[in-house]
N, C-alpha and C positions, 0 to 999 in steps of 0.2 A: 850712834854717830850718823850725821847726815850723809847721804850718798851723792847729793846734788845732781842726780840723773834727771829729775823733773825740773826743767829750767823754764822759768817764767819770762816770756817776752812782754807781758804786761805785769808789773809787780803787784803783789798781793795788797800792799798798802794802798794802792790806787783803786783797784777793783773793789776792795772791801767797802769803799764809800757807798756802793750801790746795794749793800745788804739792807734788807727792809723787813718789817713785820709781815706775817706773824712768826716766821721761822728763822729770821736773821740770815737770809740768803738773798742772792740776786737772781734775776731772771735772765737766762741765756736763750738767745734766738739763734737758730741755725736751720739750714735746709737739710732734710734727711729723706731720701727716696722720693723726692718730688713734693714733700710736704714741709711747711714751716713748723718746726718743733720748738716749743717753749719748755724749758726745764728750770727748776729751782736748784741752784748750786751754791756752794760756798766758794769764795774767791780763790782759796788755795787750790781748788780742783779745776780751775779754768785758766785760760790764758797762758798755757804752758805746752811744751813739747819735750820729747825725750832726747836729751844729749844734743840739743841744737848747737851749742857752743863748745862741746867737748872735742878733744883731739881723738879722732876715731881710728887713727892708725896705730894706736897703742894696743897692747894685748887686752887691756880693759880701758874703756873710754876715760880719758883724763879730763875732769871738769874744772880745771884750775881757773880758766877764764871766767866761768860762772861764779865760782866761789870767791876768788880773790879780786876780780875786776868788777863785773856787774854787781855782785853782791856787796862786797865791803867798800869799794870805792865809788860806786854809782848809786845803788838803791838805798843803802843804809843812810848815807847823809841826805839823800833826796827825801826820804820819808820824814825826816825831822823838819825840813823846809816846807814840805807839803802840809804838814800839820799847821804851820804858821800861816800859810797862804789861805787856809780855810777859816782863819779867824778874822772878824771884822776889824777894820782900822789897822791893818798891818803897816809896819814901818818899812822904810827902804832897806833892802838887803845889803849886808856887808859885802865887801869884795870877795871874801872867802865863800859866803853863801851863794853869791851870784855865779861864781866859778863852779860850785858843786851843782847848782840847778842847771847851768848850761850843759854840763856833762850829762846829766840825766836826760834833758830834752834831746841832745844830740844822739844819745844812745837809742832813743825811740825811733830815730830815722832808719836804723839798720837792723833792729832786733827781730823783726818778723821772720819766722822760720823759712818762708819762701825766698826772702831776700838773702838770708844766709846760705840757703841751698844754691841759689843762683851764683852767689859769690864763690862758693867752693868750686863749682863747675868752671867758672871763669878763671879762677886761679890755676886749676889743673890744666886748662887749655893754654893759658899764657905761658906757664912754665914749660909745657911740652913743646911750644914753638921755638924755644931757645936752641933746641938741637938742630934746627934747620936754618938758623940765622947766622950770618957772617959776623966776624968781630966788629966790622964797621956798623952793621945794623944794630948790634947789641950796644955799642958805644953811643949810638944815636938815641937810645932810650934811657941813657944814664948808667949803662953798665960797662963803661970803659975799664978794660983790664980784668974784667970778671967773666969773659966769654968762656974760658975753659971750665970754670967752676959752675957756671950756669948750664952749660951743656952736660956736665956730669950729673947735675941735679935732674935735668930733663930725662936723662937715660936711666938713672938709678932709682928715682923715687916712684912709688906707685901713685895712681891718681888720687887715692885717699890721702896719702902723705902730702901731695901737692895741694889738695884742698885744705888740709890742716895748716898750711902756710898762711892762708888768709886769717884763720882763727887766731894764730899766734900774733899776727900783725894788728888785730883789731884795736888794742889799747893805743897803739901808736897812730893808726889811721884816724881814729876818732878825735885825736888831739890836733889834727892838722887844721889850718885856717879855713879850708873849704867847708868844713863842718862847723867848727867853733864860731866862725864869723857869721854864719847863718842865724845864730841865736844871740851871740854876745854883743854884736853891733846893732842891736835893736832896742827899742823901748818896750818895757814890759808893763802890762796892765792885768788886773784881776777884776772881773765883773761878777756881781751877785745877781742871780735871777730867781731867788727864793720866793719872790712875790707872784711868780707865774705858776699856774696850776699844772703845767706840763713839766715833767722832769727831763733833764738832759740824758741822752744815751752816750755810751762809749763803745767803740768798736775795736777790732783787733788791729786796726791801723789808727791808734788813738790820736797821734799828732797829725793834724790836718793843715794844709796850706790852701787857702781858698781865695780865689779872685772875685767870686760873686758878691762877697760881703764888702768888698772895698776895691778901689781903683788900683791898689797895689797888693802884693802878696802879703797876707797876714797868716802867721802861724798861730794855731790855737789848740788847746788841750783841755778837755773837760776834767776838772779837778774833783768834782763830786756831782751829784744830780742837780745841784743848784749854784755851781761856781765854775767859772771859766778863766783860764789863763790865756792871754794874748801876747804876742811879740810882733812888733812891726818896726820898720826902719824909720817911719815918720809918724810921730805922735798925732799930727793933724789928721792922719788917715782914720784914727779911732773915732773921729767925729761922725763918720759915716755909720760906724757901729752904734755909737751912742744915740744917733738920730732914729734908730729903729726902736720900736717898742720892744720890751723884753720878751714878750710872747713871740713877736716876729723873729727875734734873734734866736730864741730856743728852737723854733720850728726850722729855721734855716740851717742851724748847726746840726740838728738831728738828721735832717735830710742828707746833708753833706757827709755826716759821720757814717750813716748807713750805706750810702752810695759808694764810699771809699773802702768799706770793710771787705775783707777777703772771704771770710767764712762765718765769723761770729760777731754778734752785737749783744751788749749787755745793758740791762735796765733794772729799775727797782721793781717792776711789775710787768704784767702782760698787756697793758693798755696801748702799747705802741705796735701791736700786731699788724694793723692795716698799713702803717708806714713801712715797717720792716718788710712785709710781704711784697710791697710795691717796689722797693728800692734795693733790697739786699740781693746781690747777684747769686743766682742759683749755680751750684757747682756744675762743671762741664761733664762730670761723671758721678754716679751715685757714690755716697760715702760708704 
């Protein structure tokens, strides 16, 4: 029976597209002790961390958000749509498919372990503040009539329990317009760059928003080494993308992907070593 302790912030179905011959693995780039290390790995062994989305205040970490939300409601449906997006001549998505793909793209905005860790700490600090707030101040942030209960939570919950409050809220938070509209109210495009001899890279922050490629913010996600998903509020802005040669586009996206990565970059092979060495941020302390 699966334990769900190994929790993927980059789903296996996506990373597996970078598997390549001769060993059906991808190449992982990372800094280690001041050196850029390249390792051949299987997708299921990268892009994950231990109990990132689990409730840690339980006697045993409870992974239900990973199992029932990110797994069943986000990644499983997205894997089916992803396979379609890799096919040439794809038709327009149905409303149900668009909703499922939107959920997946939105999830990538917050799934990185460092973002979740920051959110846990912020949640603990915010709840702790309630103990020092007046009823009027609590009402001012939408907690009218809840001041006694919120102060009780501030006093009685441990910092770990307060951090878990964020994890419990993730499914609800990610359905709010501030997240959903960032993807859903945009036009979607898929571009094939298979004619270029340079493969696309993917990083541990796979969803990028880039202003250098266009006058407006465009979200993009590498779907495979030779296929890219774009979302933009104005389809005319894609003309700037399409005016670039495919080689220029791949080079620009790879540089942006590497620059925005926190620790890891993945590719099909080691040919991108010079680019990764130049633009992947070295860790502030040794691994």
